[in-house]
LOSE-710829 format. One record per residue: residue in one letter; chain; z, x negated, y negated of N, C-alpha, C in turn. Coordinates in steps of 0.001 Angstrom, whole numbers, plus 500000, padded with zeros to 6 digits. Layout:
<rs>
 type mol    n_Z    n_X    n_Y   ca_Z   ca_X   ca_Y    c_Z    c_X    c_Y
    A   A      Z      X      Y      Z      X      Y      Z      X      Y
...
</rs>
This chain:
<rs>
 type mol    n_Z    n_X    n_Y   ca_Z   ca_X   ca_Y    c_Z    c_X    c_Y
    X   A 868868 159699 646460 868346 158395 646023 866835 158464 645857
    X   A 866362 157924 644752 864916 157817 644575 864371 156742 645503
    X   A 863191 156991 646058 862577 155984 646908 862019 154828 646082
    X   A 861706 155098 644828 861145 154048 643976 861808 154129 642603
    X   A 862862 153362 642404 863629 153431 641165 862983 152629 640040
    X   A 862252 151581 640394 861583 150756 639392 860382 151506 638828
    X   A 860128 151335 637555 858979 151974 636937 857667 151407 637451
    X   A 856577 152032 637035 855244 151654 637491 854382 151298 636283
    X   A 853800 150110 636300 852883 149710 635243 851468 150098 635641
    X   A 850840 150939 634820 849480 151413 635080 848560 150808 634032
    X   A 847612 150015 634474 846685 149353 633563 845372 150124 633550
    X   A 845099 150770 632427 843861 151533 632243 842906 150660 631437
    X   A 841805 150272 632062 840936 149289 631441 839473 149666 631638
    X   A 838602 148897 630983 837171 149147 631074 836486 148629 629830
    X   A 835166 148665 629793 834414 148160 628645 834738 148914 627368
    X   A 834541 148255 626248 834736 148894 624947 833807 150094 624818
    X   A 834366 151240 624372 833566 152436 624184 833539 153373 625376
    X   A 834189 152992 626475 834136 153823 627675 835029 155053 627553
    X   A 835939 155047 626596 836802 156207 626403 838217 156028 626907
    X   A 838696 154785 626915 840050 154517 627415 841101 155309 626633
    X   A 840999 155261 625307 841984 155955 624487 841944 157456 624675
    X   A 840750 158018 624804 840594 159460 624982 841181 159924 626314
    X   A 840918 159159 627368 841464 159498 628689 842978 159328 628690
    X   A 843451 158268 628060 844902 158043 627999 845600 159205 627282
    X   A 845032 159679 626189 845648 160796 625474 845629 162069 626317
    X   A 844555 162263 627087 844491 163424 627978 845550 163332 629075
    X   A 845796 162139 629563 846853 161929 630553 848204 162365 630009
    X   A 848474 161971 628773 849775 162252 628177 849949 163729 627829
    X   A 848868 164476 627764 848969 165912 627519 849257 166694 628789
    X   A 849144 166052 629944 849378 166733 631211 850863 167002 631395
    X   A 851219 168119 632076 852634 168469 632259 853307 167642 633343
    X   A 854636 167617 633281 855463 167041 634351 855141 165578 634659
    X   A 855152 164754 633624 854954 163326 633848 856061 162549 633145
    X   A 856161 161274 633490 857156 160401 632873 856451 159181 632287
    X   A 855319 159430 631643 854496 158350 631119 855008 157853 629769
    X   A 854903 156552 629580 855219 155916 628297 854035 155047 627928
    X   A 853578 155147 626703 852434 154350 626256 852896 152983 625771
    X   A 852277 151952 626291 852557 150594 625838 851705 150307 624598
    X   A 852353 150176 623471 851640 149934 622218 851278 148448 622114
    X   A 850004 148165 621939 849532 146788 621821 849615 146307 620373
    X   A 849491 145017 620218 849487 144400 618891 848085 143872 618602
    X   A 847641 143972 617365 846297 143501 617020 846246 142979 615585
    X   A 845259 142117 615348 845021 141614 613996 843896 142380 613303
    X   A 843255 143312 613996 842184 144070 613343 842789 145120 612420
    X   A 842062 145511 611374 842581 146539 610461 842609 147905 611138
    X   A 843499 148786 610713 843574 150122 611306 842295 150921 611049
    X   A 841887 151704 612043 840813 152662 611837 841406 153925 611210
    X   A 840530 154785 610762 840985 156029 610137 841883 156807 611101
    X   A 843012 157266 610600 843996 158062 611344 844842 157254 612316
    X   A 844649 155942 612421 845520 155132 613258 846825 154839 612517
    X   A 847932 154857 613269 849255 154683 612679 849912 153435 613248
    X   A 850452 152598 612369 851134 151382 612791 852358 151741 613634
    X   A 852494 151069 614802 853611 151327 615684 853382 152476 616640
    X   A 852298 153220 616441 851954 154331 617330 850679 154007 618103
    X   A 849611 153686 617366 848356 153299 618013 848343 151804 618344
    X   A 848766 151005 617394 848891 149557 617538 850006 149079 616622
    X   A 850499 147870 616901 851274 147141 615909 850257 146266 615167
    X   A 850041 146535 613892 849058 145791 613118 849739 144622 612413
    X   A 849287 143403 612730 849883 142203 612145 848769 141274 611660
    X   A 849142 140269 610868 848148 139294 610428 847985 138202 611494
    X   A 846951 137403 611336 846625 136395 612344 847723 135348 612520
    X   A 848318 134796 611441 849395 133811 611635 850572 134356 612447
    X   A 850937 135619 612228 852032 136230 612987 851680 136317 614463
    X   A 850445 136718 614738 850002 136856 616125 850009 135496 616829
    X   A 849458 134479 616167 849385 133150 616776 850773 132572 617038
    X   A 851728 132870 616170 853103 132414 616390 853688 133049 617642
    X   A 853390 134313 617866 853890 135004 619063 853249 134441 620335
    X   A 852000 133997 620242 851358 133350 621391 852118 132069 621741
    X   A 852430 131277 620727 853146 130015 620962 854522 130243 621575
    X   A 855113 131367 621256 856445 131690 621776 856389 132452 623098
    X   A 855184 132602 623681 854976 133267 624976 855541 134685 624992
    X   A 855285 135426 623924 855828 136771 623794 854840 137864 624198
    X   A 853688 137457 624741 852699 138440 625186 852561 138421 626703
    X   A 852433 139598 627278 852086 139690 628693 850632 139305 628883
    X   A 849824 139642 627904 848416 139244 627870 847966 139260 626411
    X   A 846915 138489 626153 846305 138543 624832 844862 138098 624936
    X   A 844073 138538 623993 842650 138203 624013 842103 138238 622590
    X   A 841025 137504 622381 840291 137568 621121 838970 138261 621391
    X   A 838653 139282 620595 837432 140047 620824 836827 140456 619493
    X   A 835564 140117 619306 834817 140442 618079 835611 140020 616839
    X   A 836187 138828 616923 836857 138252 615764 838288 138692 615536
    X   A 838837 139504 616430 840220 139965 616263 841025 139687 617526
    X   A 842341 139551 617370 843245 139314 618493 843921 140619 618910
    X   A 844133 140744 620231 844835 141885 620808 845836 141354 621832
    X   A 847019 141957 621905 847998 141490 622881 849028 142547 623222
    X   A 849712 142350 624351 850744 143273 624815 852106 142612 624745
    X   A 853013 143115 623916 854365 142545 623837 855079 142639 625184
    X   A 855465 141492 625735 856054 141418 627068 857388 142168 627187
    X   A 858242 142026 626179 859586 142594 626281 859562 144115 626336
    X   A 858618 144743 625641 858547 146204 625624 858189 146764 627002
    X   A 857321 146067 627733 856933 146497 629075 858134 146464 630011
    X   A 858821 145326 630065 859954 145166 630977 861067 146167 630680
    X   A 861284 146429 629421 862340 147365 629018 862091 148761 629584
    X   A 860841 149225 629507 860510 150560 629999 860481 150621 631533
    X   A 859996 149569 632178 859968 149549 633641 861378 149588 634211
    X   A 862304 148895 633567 863697 148901 634016 864320 150287 633915
    X   A 863792 151113 633024 864277 152490 632875 863622 153437 633873
    X   A 862706 152921 634699 862022 153748 635680 860828 154497 635142
    X   A 860328 154099 633962 859213 154792 633332 857868 154351 633924
    X   A 856881 155242 633799 855502 154911 634155 854828 154435 632872
    X   A 854628 153147 632763 854109 152552 631532 852594 152426 631626
    X   A 851903 153062 630701 850434 153024 630685 849980 151988 629666
    X   A 849249 151009 630151 848731 149935 629314 847220 150094 629207
    X   A 846735 150336 628007 845314 150565 627757 844732 149323 627091
    X   A 843953 148532 627847 843482 147253 627327 842060 146939 627780
    X   A 841477 145943 627114 840148 145480 627476 840206 144699 628791
    X   A 839046 144419 629354 838954 143811 630680 839595 142417 630724
    X   A 839328 141594 629732 839878 140233 629732 841399 140256 629800
    X   A 842008 141147 629031 843460 141263 629052 843975 141789 630376
    X   A 843264 142736 630966 843687 143303 632248 843739 142237 633334
    X   A 842792 141319 633324 842774 140270 634338 843926 139290 634137
    X   A 844355 139096 632899 845551 138282 632652 846786 138970 633230
    X   A 846894 140272 633026 848027 141022 633554 848025 140984 635073
    X   A 846860 141078 635678 846738 141052 637143 847366 139789 637719
    X   A 847209 138669 637023 847768 137407 637511 849285 137374 637404
    X   A 849853 138131 636470 851291 138084 636240 852053 139254 636850
    X   A 851428 140420 636929 852098 141632 637405 851419 142108 638689
    X   A 851802 141523 639807 851130 141781 641081 851301 143216 641568
    X   A 852386 143884 641154 852631 145230 641648 852121 146322 640712
    X   A 851417 145945 639648 850849 146939 638731 849656 147638 639398
    X   A 849279 148794 638853 848134 149562 639346 847007 149427 638331
    X   A 845850 148990 638798 844730 148704 637904 843600 149705 638114
    X   A 843305 150455 637039 842251 151468 637066 841120 151032 636141
    X   A 839921 150937 636695 838741 150541 635934 837976 151794 635542
    X   A 837961 152084 634263 837287 153267 633743 835841 152908 633398
    X   A 834901 153666 633924 833482 153362 633714 832751 154592 633179
    X   A 831649 154377 632443 830832 155497 631968 829915 155964 633089
    X   A 829340 157166 632973 828397 157622 633998 827087 156842 633995
    X   A 826853 156018 632964 825651 155193 632893 825677 154323 631644
    X   A 824815 153326 631597 824784 152421 630445 824374 153138 629166
    X   A 823432 154057 629276 822980 154778 628092 824115 155625 627510
    X   A 824948 156183 628393 826088 156973 627929 827062 156100 627149
    X   A 827264 154868 627615 828150 153938 626914 827579 153597 625542
    X   A 826299 153310 625477 825657 152978 624204 825779 154140 623214
    X   A 825580 155354 623703 825660 156522 622837 827081 156739 622324
    X   A 828059 156476 623162 829454 156636 622734 829810 155630 621644
    X   A 829304 154424 621766 829553 153414 620738 828914 153824 619415
    X   A 827711 154385 619497 827045 154864 618287 827815 156023 617649
    X   A 828244 156957 618488 828939 158145 617992 830288 157806 617363
    X   A 830874 156707 617806 832177 156322 617273 832085 156009 615785
    X   A 830953 155447 615384 830685 155230 613970 831558 154200 613291
    X   A 832147 153292 614049 833046 152291 613456 832459 150881 613478
    X   A 831346 150691 614173 830785 149350 614344 829354 149273 613808
    X   A 828974 148089 613369 827597 147843 612969 826713 147775 614206
    X   A 825396 147823 613985 824467 147742 615109 824624 146414 615844
    X   A 824852 145340 615092 825022 144018 615708 826259 143991 616597
    X   A 827337 144606 616130 828565 144634 616916 828392 145487 618165
    X   A 827667 146598 618039 827404 147452 619198 826618 146692 620262
    X   A 825614 145940 619823 824835 145160 620776 825702 144096 621451
    X   A 826616 143521 620694 827525 142521 621255 828444 143167 622296
    X   A 828916 144372 621994 829786 145079 622933 829016 145457 624206
    X   A 827749 145859 624061 826943 146226 625226 826688 145013 626122
    X   A 826412 143883 625493 826172 142660 626270 827423 142251 627026
    X   A 828568 142374 626371 829841 142030 627025 830111 142987 628177
    X   A 829780 144264 627992 830006 145263 629035 829212 144945 630300
    X   A 828015 144376 630123 827186 144023 631279 827957 143110 632232
    X   A 828646 142123 631669 829429 141212 632499 830686 141867 633044
    X   A 831271 142748 632256 832517 143383 632684 832309 144336 633854
    X   A 831160 144997 633913 830881 145884 635040 830954 145121 636372
    X   A 830612 143845 636348 830605 143035 637560 832014 142629 637999
    X   A 833022 142940 637192 834404 142587 637523 835175 143767 638110
    X   A 834481 144854 638378 835149 146060 638891 835892 145797 640191
    X   A 835407 144853 640997 836034 144590 642301 837444 144012 642157
    X   A 837824 143579 640960 839156 143026 640748 840202 144118 640474
    X   A 839760 145357 640394 840651 146487 640132 840973 147233 641431
    X   A 842049 148033 641388 842441 148811 642560 841615 150087 642696
    X   A 841232 150675 641554 840516 151941 641557 839434 151940 640481
    X   A 838372 152700 640725 837320 152934 639735 837278 154434 639454
    X   A 837368 154793 638182 837311 156198 637776 836158 156370 636786
    X   A 835252 157280 637090 834112 157548 636213 834544 158539 635132
    X   A 834360 158155 633875 834688 159047 632769 833449 159870 632410
    X   A 833122 160810 633287 832000 161710 633022 832444 162857 632125
    X   A 833692 163270 632313 834300 164310 631493 835772 163963 631392
    X   A 836321 164018 630194 837653 163462 629930 838732 164038 630830
    X   A 838811 165353 630947 839872 165962 631748 839742 165611 633228
    X   A 838508 165492 633705 838304 165080 635100 838813 163658 635315
    X   A 838492 162773 634381 838928 161387 634492 840451 161295 634430
    X   A 841073 162102 633578 842529 162116 633481 843154 162643 634769
    X   A 842575 163696 635349 843084 164245 636608 843029 163204 637725
    X   A 841920 162491 637818 841773 161476 638858 842795 160353 638656
    X   A 842977 159959 637401 843926 158883 637106 845353 159300 637437
    X   A 845724 160536 637116 847068 161020 637423 847291 161099 638926
    X   A 846263 161494 639671 846382 161543 641134 846658 160147 641689
    X   A 846014 159151 641120 846239 157765 641536 847678 157353 641255
    X   A 848167 157649 640062 849526 157263 639676 850553 157878 640613
    X   A 850409 159163 640907 851374 159836 641758 851320 159330 643192
    X   A 850119 159029 643684 849991 158498 645037 850613 157108 645142
    X   A 850466 156306 644088 850999 154944 644117 852522 154926 644243
    X   A 853191 155947 643719 854647 156010 643828 855100 156136 645279
    X   A 854238 156690 646134 854597 156883 647537 854055 155773 648437
    X   A 853409 154779 647861 852855 153686 648678 853988 152989 649434
    X   A 853760 152697 650693 854815 152171 651563 855474 150917 651021
    X   A 854678 149952 650567 855285 148705 650124 856153 148864 648889
    X   A 855970 149969 648151 856817 150213 646981 858127 150897 647356
    X   A 858156 151572 648506 859290 152425 648834 860058 152040 650087
    X   A 859501 151184 650931 860085 150947 652250 861503 150394 652184
    X   A 861770 149511 651220 863108 148909 651131 864163 149978 650860
    X   A 863929 150821 649873 864895 151872 649548 864960 152941 650635
    X   A 863833 153187 651294 863838 154177 652360 864727 153733 653520
    X   A 864579 152474 653953 865398 151954 655047 866875 151934 654673
    X   A 867128 151638 653406 868510 151652 652925 869076 153069 652957
    X   A 868251 154048 652597 868696 155442 652539 869031 155968 653929
    X   A 868169 155737 654909 868415 156280 656250 869505 155521 656978
    X   A 869853 154320 656458 870924 153539 657088 872304 153914 656590
    X   A 872352 154737 655540 873653 155099 654948 874378 156143 655802
</rs>
């Protein structure tokens, strides 16, 4: 008998430009895992090389707003003029299968999930410094200078919300950050409150 049959929701979050997507992809390249990526929905246009249904579900604004009214998102947020959200049914479906579901989202969305999914694991990904974050936004080459400044200002406030997360991981080097995140995921599976019920049942048989 598995001590923890229910899947684990892992929320990987942090300021825009911190490297959430890069760390998440490094996690999925690691051997011997049972990770499933939770694909979010957005109204923003695809970036170069992004694929619909793989990186995001790309929809128009009326479609997104209709889904909000129907309470079909685990979380949703508006950021820099675009909407982002996590389809609720897809998360539950994978957790019921015992999968480790990785949700990569902005800070506002992560705090919404925290209120609804008390047993999820929340990892706050941070840069080694503010200048490093600014440089990463510049190197990304997808935003105007005005948008970059807006993202930096928003990040200032988001850094102060780190205490609402379970763990803080510094993304100084991608593989290091992925290793630390995987160690957290594996340790969480053995946490007493997640396993005690099945353990007592097992030894009582």
